Kinemage of the C-alpha trace (Angstrom):
@kinemage 1
@onewidth
@group {chain A} dominant
@subgroup {mainchain}
@vectorlist {calphas} color= white
{ca gln a 1} P 20.580 -5.610 17.205
{ca val a 2} L 20.852 -1.800 17.086
{ca asn a 3} L 22.724 -0.374 20.090
{ca ala a 4} L 23.514 3.356 20.002
{ca lys a 5} L 25.650 3.083 23.184
{ca ile a 6} L 28.319 1.149 21.286
{ca gly a 7} L 27.899 3.087 18.043
{ca leu a 8} L 25.852 0.468 16.195
{ca thr a 9} L 23.034 2.503 14.693
{ca phe a 10} L 20.549 1.461 12.037
{ca gly a 11} L 22.288 3.695 9.490
{ca gly a 12} L 25.694 2.323 10.474
{ca gly a 13} L 24.437 -1.226 10.055
{ca leu a 14} L 23.108 -0.413 6.587
{ca arg a 15} L 26.421 1.123 5.575
{ca ala a 16} L 28.233 -2.014 6.773
{ca ile a 17} L 25.914 -4.161 4.652
{ca leu a 18} L 26.650 -2.014 1.596
{ca arg a 19} L 30.376 -2.675 1.945
{ca his a 20} L 29.604 -6.312 1.060
{ca asp a 21} L 28.237 -5.094 -2.306
{ca pro a 22} L 24.872 -6.906 -2.283
{ca asp a 23} L 22.760 -7.002 -5.438
{ca ile a 24} L 19.474 -6.686 -3.546
{ca ile a 25} L 18.856 -4.837 -0.283
{ca met a 26} L 15.741 -5.115 1.879
{ca ile a 27} L 15.424 -2.299 4.405
{ca gly a 28} L 12.801 -3.168 7.007
{ca glu a 29} L 11.381 0.339 7.203
{ca ile a 30} L 12.381 3.843 6.188
{ca arg a 31} L 11.733 5.845 9.359
{ca asp a 32} L 14.076 8.796 9.017
{ca leu a 33} L 16.089 10.884 6.579
{ca glu a 34} L 19.341 8.986 7.204
{ca thr a 35} L 17.761 5.658 6.236
{ca ala a 36} L 16.019 7.235 3.234
{ca glu a 37} L 19.306 8.739 2.024
{ca ile a 38} L 21.107 5.393 2.330
{ca ala a 39} L 18.298 3.667 0.395
{ca val a 40} L 18.428 6.270 -2.378
{ca gln a 41} L 22.236 6.222 -2.603
{ca ser a 42} L 22.108 2.425 -2.833
{ca ala a 43} L 19.566 2.616 -5.652
{ca leu a 44} L 21.663 5.223 -7.472
{ca thr a 45} L 24.676 2.896 -7.407
{ca gly a 46} L 22.814 0.022 -9.043
{ca his a 47} L 21.405 -1.906 -6.088
{ca leu a 48} L 17.818 -3.118 -6.146
{ca val a 49} L 16.305 -1.725 -2.936
{ca phe a 50} L 13.047 -2.779 -1.294
{ca ser a 51} L 11.642 -1.142 1.814
{ca thr a 52} L 8.484 -0.304 3.705
{ca leu a 53} L 7.040 3.068 4.621
{ca his a 54} L 3.908 3.933 6.582
{ca thr a 55} L 1.477 5.832 4.329
{ca asn a 56} L -2.223 5.712 3.450
{ca asp a 57} L -1.703 4.667 -0.167
{ca ala a 58} L 0.977 4.269 -2.832
{ca pro a 59} L 1.046 7.882 -4.152
{ca thr a 60} L 1.401 9.274 -0.629
{ca ala a 61} L 4.721 7.416 -0.280
{ca val a 62} L 6.270 9.846 -2.776
{ca thr a 63} L 5.262 12.923 -0.800
{ca arg a 64} L 6.275 11.219 2.446
{ca leu a 65} L 9.829 10.679 1.147
{ca val a 66} L 10.045 14.323 0.043
{ca asp a 67} L 8.611 15.488 3.387
{ca met a 68} L 11.340 13.476 5.154
{ca gly a 69} L 13.882 15.692 3.430
{ca leu a 70} L 14.826 13.826 0.249
{ca glu a 71} L 15.189 16.003 -2.813
{ca pro a 72} L 12.438 15.362 -5.398
{ca phe a 73} L 15.027 14.660 -8.120
{ca leu a 74} L 16.438 11.812 -5.996
{ca val a 75} L 12.981 10.317 -5.435
{ca ala a 76} L 12.084 10.694 -9.122
{ca ser a 77} L 15.285 9.058 -10.316
{ca thr a 78} L 15.272 6.081 -7.946
{ca val a 79} L 11.684 5.002 -7.294
{ca glu a 80} L 10.397 2.490 -9.860
{ca gly a 81} L 7.205 1.351 -8.179
{ca leu a 82} L 5.194 1.673 -4.999
{ca met a 83} L 2.815 -0.858 -3.519
{ca ala a 84} L 0.279 -0.229 -0.787
{ca gln a 85} L -1.407 -3.065 1.060
{ca arg a 86} L -4.082 -3.553 3.679
{ca leu a 87} L -5.578 -6.677 5.223
{ca val a 88} L -9.317 -7.341 5.175
{ca arg a 89} L -11.029 -9.991 7.234
{ca arg a 90} L -12.156 -13.001 5.175
{ca ile a 91} L -15.747 -14.167 5.362
{ca cys a 92} L -15.938 -17.471 7.232
{ca lys a 93} L -16.323 -20.303 4.705
{ca ser a 94} L -18.369 -22.386 7.148
{ca cys a 95} L -21.226 -19.889 7.565
{ca lys a 96} L -20.897 -17.834 4.377
{ca lys a 97} L -24.189 -16.943 2.669
{ca glu a 98} L -24.944 -14.955 -0.467
{ca met a 99} L -27.618 -12.301 -0.174
{ca lys a 100} L -29.071 -9.531 -2.272
{ca ala a 101} L -27.495 -6.170 -1.477
{ca ser a 102} L -29.877 -3.789 0.287
{ca glu a 103} L -31.140 -0.727 -1.581
{ca ser a 104} L -29.149 1.575 0.704
{ca glu a 105} L -25.939 -0.415 0.039
{ca val a 106} L -26.487 -0.315 -3.715
{ca ser a 107} L -27.375 3.389 -3.813
{ca ser a 108} L -24.691 4.741 -1.511
{ca leu a 109} L -21.877 2.255 -0.944
{ca leu a 110} L -21.360 -0.342 -3.630
{ca pro a 111} L -20.251 -0.005 -7.241
{ca ala a 112} L -23.268 -0.341 -9.554
{ca asp a 113} L -22.300 -3.816 -10.801
{ca ile a 114} L -22.406 -5.398 -7.322
{ca gln a 115} L -25.979 -6.540 -6.736
{ca ser a 116} L -25.348 -9.370 -4.289
{ca val a 117} L -22.939 -9.702 -1.391
{ca trp a 118} L -21.659 -12.473 0.854
{ca lys a 119} L -21.785 -12.370 4.634
{ca gly a 120} L -20.961 -14.754 7.443
{ca ser a 121} L -23.859 -15.461 9.785
{ca gly a 122} L -21.569 -16.549 12.629
{ca cys a 123} L -20.736 -20.098 13.718
{ca asp a 124} L -18.409 -22.066 15.994
{ca asp a 125} L -15.583 -21.973 13.415
{ca cys a 126} L -15.479 -18.157 13.435
{ca arg a 127} L -16.603 -17.758 17.064
{ca gly a 128} L -19.755 -16.011 15.930
{ca thr a 129} L -17.994 -13.170 14.112
{ca gly a 130} L -18.725 -14.195 10.510
{ca tyr a 131} L -15.028 -13.758 9.682
{ca lys a 132} L -12.068 -16.129 9.735
{ca gly a 133} L -8.588 -15.251 8.485
{ca arg a 134} L -7.350 -12.302 6.467
{ca gln a 135} L -6.743 -11.453 2.808
{ca gly a 136} L -4.456 -8.831 1.271
{ca val a 137} L -5.799 -5.898 -0.731
{ca phe a 138} L -3.206 -4.180 -2.931
{ca glu a 139} L -2.476 -1.037 -4.943
{ca leu a 140} L 0.492 -0.840 -7.327
{ca leu a 141} L 1.771 2.448 -8.726
{ca val a 142} L 4.352 2.141 -11.508
{ca val a 143} L 6.468 5.292 -11.826
{ca asp a 144} L 6.703 6.317 -15.487
{ca asp a 145} L 8.405 9.357 -17.082
{ca glu a 146} L 5.367 11.622 -16.669
{ca met a 147} L 5.070 10.644 -13.009
{ca arg a 148} L 8.778 11.447 -12.574
{ca glu a 149} L 8.137 14.942 -13.966
{ca met a 150} L 5.261 15.386 -11.527
{ca ile a 151} L 7.508 14.313 -8.633
{ca leu a 152} L 10.162 16.826 -9.743
{ca lys a 153} L 7.494 19.558 -9.690
{ca arg a 154} L 6.480 18.502 -6.138
{ca glu a 155} L 2.921 17.730 -7.201
{ca ala a 156} L 0.567 16.876 -4.332
{ca ala a 157} L -0.258 13.232 -3.587
{ca asn a 158} L -3.850 13.644 -4.805
{ca arg a 159} L -2.564 14.811 -8.232
{ca leu a 160} L -0.191 11.836 -8.389
{ca lys a 161} L -3.105 9.563 -7.485
{ca lys a 162} L -5.378 11.062 -10.157
{ca tyr a 163} L -2.665 10.614 -12.785
{ca ala a 164} L -2.030 7.012 -11.703
{ca ile a 165} L -5.750 6.127 -11.744
{ca asp a 166} L -6.189 7.782 -15.151
{ca his a 167} L -3.319 5.594 -16.393
{ca gly a 168} L -4.668 2.301 -15.092
{ca met a 169} L -3.722 2.029 -11.427
{ca gln a 170} L -6.141 -0.119 -9.452
{ca thr a 171} L -6.621 1.490 -6.036
{ca leu a 172} L -6.889 -0.277 -2.691
{ca arg a 173} L -10.647 0.281 -2.793
{ca asp a 174} L -10.910 -1.093 -6.359
{ca asp a 175} L -9.044 -4.233 -5.318
{ca gly a 176} L -11.263 -4.458 -2.247
{ca trp a 177} L -14.387 -4.343 -4.422
{ca asn a 178} L -12.916 -7.189 -6.481
{ca arg a 179} L -12.658 -9.202 -3.237
{ca val a 180} L -16.325 -8.385 -2.499
{ca arg a 181} L -17.340 -9.545 -5.997
{ca ala a 182} L -15.430 -12.795 -5.408
{ca gly a 183} L -17.190 -13.355 -2.076
{ca val a 184} L -13.957 -13.142 -0.084
{ca thr a 185} L -14.867 -10.187 2.140
{ca thr a 186} L -17.667 -7.749 2.898
{ca ala a 187} L -18.339 -4.202 1.728
{ca glu a 188} L -18.047 -3.071 5.345
{ca glu a 189} L -14.490 -4.415 5.502
{ca val a 190} L -13.493 -2.636 2.291
{ca leu a 191} L -14.919 0.660 3.528
{ca arg a 192} L -13.237 0.180 6.917
{ca ile a 193} L -9.701 -0.273 5.565
{ca thr a 194} L -9.700 2.057 2.527
{ca lys a 195} L -10.138 5.749 1.913
{ca ser a 196} L -12.300 7.242 -0.804
{ca asp a 197} L -10.729 7.334 -4.258
{ca lys a 198} L -11.963 10.876 -4.805
{ca tyr a 199} L -9.152 13.319 -5.400
């Protein structure tokens, strides 16, 4: 338990852990520059570091770390990959029904290949909501040499995102549409939890 009154800070606790020379370190969340610096220094000395950071998508995590005060060369040399995740509500299996997508959905919301959608009509199992449970939607950005150069040049998050998409990154929205195609969730859920992929 962190207790600043007795000198046990989050950063101090992390430093104490590092003295045990772990191979893998999981930092609950990077909230400040001190924690970010400890994570980067750990990565530079050969430790595998995992952490969480609050951002809208994977590319924004890079700019968030730089905005916290980390030098771009440190971010570029230590970050190997970034994953963003969101949870969508799952369509209730008990009242799930397939239906043809409306013309307005097809013309303005859905990718062209999605012609039918699944929806829950509401039942006792889902308490009339049409949803029961949650499912993860993910976005994985792998940092390659070109991306490292972009980070060094302090490129904006939207440029990092464009590069990543052009090189095969599946965005949160793309993964969400895959869940719609599979009948796991609704288009409304995907639109609710993701931002546009336009950059």
